[in-house]
C-alpha positions in Angstrom: -29.3 -33.1 -34.2 -26.3 -31.9 -31.0 -28.7 -32.9 -27.7 -26.7 -31.1 -24.9 -27.3 -31.3 -20.6 -28.3 -28.3 -18.7 -24.8 -28.3 -17.0 -22.9 -28.4 -20.3 -24.8 -25.3 -20.8 -24.3 -23.7 -18.1 -20.6 -24.5 -18.3 -20.3 -23.1 -21.0 -22.0 -20.0 -20.6 -19.5 -19.1 -17.4 -16.8 -20.2 -19.1 -17.3 -17.6 -22.3 -18.2 -15.1 -19.2 -14.7 -15.7 -17.9 -13.8 -15.0 -21.5 -15.5 -11.3 -21.3 -14.2 -10.5 -17.7 -10.8 -11.3 -18.9 -11.2 -9.4 -22.3 -12.5 -6.2 -20.1 -9.1 -6.9 -17.5 -6.8 -6.7 -20.4 -8.3 -3.6 -22.2 -8.9 -1.8 -18.9 -4.5 -3.2 -17.8 -3.9 -1.3 -21.2 -5.6 1.6 -20.8 -3.8 1.9 -17.4 -0.4 0.8 -18.3 -0.7 3.8 -20.8 -2.3 6.1 -18.5 1.0 5.8 -16.3 3.3 6.7 -19.6 1.2 9.2 -19.9 1.0 10.8 -16.6 -1.8 12.8 -14.7 -4.3 15.7 -16.1 -4.2 14.0 -19.7 -6.5 12.4 -21.7 -5.3 9.0 -21.4 -5.8 9.1 -17.8 -9.2 10.5 -17.8 -9.9 7.3 -20.4 -8.3 5.0 -18.3 -9.8 5.9 -14.7 -13.4 6.3 -16.2 -13.5 2.4 -18.0 -11.9 1.4 -14.3 -15.3 3.0 -12.6 -17.6 1.7 -15.2 -16.1 -2.4 -15.7 -16.2 -2.1 -11.3 -19.1 -0.5 -11.5 -21.1 -3.6 -13.5 -19.2 -5.9 -11.6 -20.0 -4.6 -8.3 -24.1 -4.8 -9.0 -23.4 -8.6 -10.4 -21.4 -9.3 -7.6 -24.0 -7.8 -5.7 -27.4 -9.3 -6.9 -28.8 -12.1 -5.2 -28.3 -15.0 -7.9 -24.7 -14.7 -8.1 -23.1 -18.1 -6.8 -20.4 -16.6 -5.5 -19.2 -17.4 -1.8 -20.3 -14.9 0.2 -17.1 -14.2 1.2 -16.0 -14.1 -2.1 -18.4 -12.1 -3.2 -17.9 -9.8 -0.3 -13.9 -9.0 -0.6 -14.7 -8.4 -4.8 -16.6 -5.7 -3.4 -14.2 -3.7 -1.1 -11.7 -4.2 -4.3 -14.1 -2.6 -6.7 -14.5 -0.4 -4.6 -10.8 0.8 -3.6 -10.6 0.6 -7.1 -13.1 3.0 -7.6 -11.9 5.7 -4.9 -8.4 5.0 -6.1 -9.5 6.1 -9.8 -11.0 9.6 -8.0 -8.6 10.2 -6.9 -6.1 9.5 -9.9 -8.3 11.7 -11.7 -8.3 14.2 -8.5 -4.9 14.3 -8.6 -4.5 13.4 -6.0 -2.5 10.2 -6.2 -0.9 8.9 -9.0 -1.1 5.2 -8.3 -0.9 3.6 -11.4 1.5 0.6 -10.2 -1.5 -0.2 -7.3 -4.4 -0.9 -9.4 -2.5 -1.8 -12.1 -1.1 -4.2 -10.3 -4.8 -5.6 -8.2 -6.8 -5.7 -11.7 -3.8 -7.7 -12.9 -4.2 -9.9 -10.1 -8.2 -10.6 -10.3 -7.7 -10.6 -14.0 -4.7 -13.4 -14.2 -7.7 -15.2 -11.3 -10.3 -15.6 -13.5 -10.7 -19.1 -14.5 
């Protein structure tokens, strides 16, 4: 029988969580690149923007949870980035912006920072 320390279990859980977050960002980036190629007012664009908004909505809920253990300053910065993503996705959906590259760059940077 294996015995694991609580710290080992938490570390594994954290590692698995980061991997799932990276996977979600990978999917968002795939959709964003596809949307950039397809253009505004396309099914690909709508799918990418809605996925991105849902992703950041979930992340913001987690970041604002009192049990989140990230540093408060980092949490606040990530919430600001998330709100920008949601607003920018709205602008793309409204066709008042075509800032696919900004969304791709920001989300790629966040994804690459997940370790």
